[in-house]
matplotlib code that plots the C-alpha trace (Angstrom):
import matplotlib.pyplot as plt

x = [0.6, 3.7, 3.4, 3.0, 5.3, 3.9, 3.3, 1.4, -0.8, -1.6, -2.4, -4.9, -6.4, -6.8, -8.3, -10.9, -11.9, -15.3, -14.6, -11.7, -13.5, -13.8, -17.2, -19.3, -19.6, -22.6, -25.2, -24.7, -26.3, -27.4, -25.8, -28.0, -28.9, -26.9, -28.8, -28.8, -26.4, -28.2, -26.1, -27.9, -27.4, -24.5, -22.6, -23.2, -22.1, -19.0, -18.2, -18.6, -16.4, -13.6, -13.6, -13.7, -10.7, -8.7, -9.1, -8.4, -5.1, -4.3, -4.2, -5.2, -7.2, -4.1, -1.9, -4.4, -4.8, -1.0, -0.9, -3.6, -1.8, 1.5, -0.3, -1.0, -4.5, -4.3, -6.6, -6.7, -7.5, -10.5, -11.8, -11.3, -13.2, -16.1, -16.2, -16.2, -19.0, -21.0, -20.8, -19.0, -19.6, -16.9, -16.4, -14.9, -11.4, -11.6, -12.9, -10.1, -7.4, -8.9, -9.0, -5.4, -4.2, -6.2, -4.9, -8.4, -10.3, -12.6, -15.7, -14.8, -15.5, -18.8, -20.0, -19.1, -17.8, -19.6, -17.0, -14.0]
y = [80.0, 79.0, 79.4, 76.0, 75.1, 75.7, 72.0, 71.5, 74.5, 73.3, 69.8, 71.2, 73.5, 70.6, 68.3, 71.0, 71.8, 70.3, 70.2, 67.8, 65.6, 61.9, 61.0, 58.9, 55.3, 54.2, 52.5, 48.7, 46.8, 43.3, 40.8, 38.9, 35.4, 32.8, 30.6, 27.0, 25.0, 22.6, 19.7, 17.1, 13.3, 13.6, 16.0, 13.8, 10.7, 12.5, 13.6, 10.0, 8.7, 11.2, 10.2, 6.5, 6.8, 8.9, 6.5, 3.4, 5.1, 5.7, 9.5, 12.0, 15.1, 17.1, 14.9, 14.9, 18.7, 19.0, 16.7, 18.8, 22.0, 20.6, 19.9, 23.7, 23.9, 25.4, 23.6, 23.6, 20.5, 22.5, 22.9, 19.2, 18.3, 20.6, 18.9, 15.4, 16.3, 17.9, 21.3, 22.9, 22.5, 20.8, 22.8, 21.3, 22.6, 21.0, 17.8, 17.5, 18.3, 15.8, 13.1, 13.8, 13.6, 10.4, 9.0, 8.3, 9.7, 12.6, 10.7, 8.0, 10.6, 11.4, 7.9, 6.6, 3.1, 1.7, 3.3, 1.9]
z = [46.2, 44.2, 40.4, 38.6, 35.8, 32.4, 31.6, 34.9, 34.3, 30.7, 32.0, 34.5, 31.8, 29.3, 32.0, 32.9, 29.3, 28.6, 24.9, 25.5, 27.9, 27.0, 25.6, 27.9, 27.1, 25.1, 27.0, 27.4, 24.7, 25.5, 23.2, 20.8, 22.0, 20.2, 17.8, 18.8, 16.7, 14.6, 13.3, 11.2, 11.0, 8.6, 10.9, 13.9, 12.0, 10.9, 14.5, 15.8, 12.9, 13.7, 17.3, 16.5, 14.1, 16.4, 19.3, 17.1, 16.1, 19.7, 19.3, 21.9, 20.8, 21.4, 19.2, 16.4, 16.6, 16.5, 13.4, 11.7, 12.5, 11.2, 7.9, 7.6, 9.0, 12.5, 15.0, 18.7, 20.7, 22.0, 18.5, 17.8, 21.0, 20.0, 16.5, 18.1, 20.5, 17.6, 19.4, 16.4, 12.7, 10.7, 7.5, 4.3, 5.2, 8.6, 7.0, 4.5, 7.1, 9.5, 6.8, 5.8, 9.4, 10.0, 6.6, 5.2, 2.3, 3.2, 2.2, 4.8, 7.5, 6.0, 5.4, 8.8, 9.6, 6.5, 4.3, 6.2]

ax = plt.figure().add_subplot(projection="3d")
ax.plot(x, y, z, "-o")
ax.set_aspect("equal")
plt.show()
């Protein structure tokens, strides 16, 4: 049998050394079940108002999300869609950025069409 170069013999030695073996993966843990998202009447009213103002202004979700991002608050059209469908909470930073992009005061988004 031909003699192996030093680097190959070391590689074989290291691979066979049980102390250097990769640890086995931990057992698979089942992820926790997601809590259902509870959005109250004010959140739902805000979501509907955002959608109404966006469509009145002739903006697509992608256009409004780009406008919000240009104002310094990164938002994808997917995030905006989830806010409008009340599948995502609208935090205060989102609310102020949305109001600025739609050119309305933030309270107008909270109060719905009664404030407009």
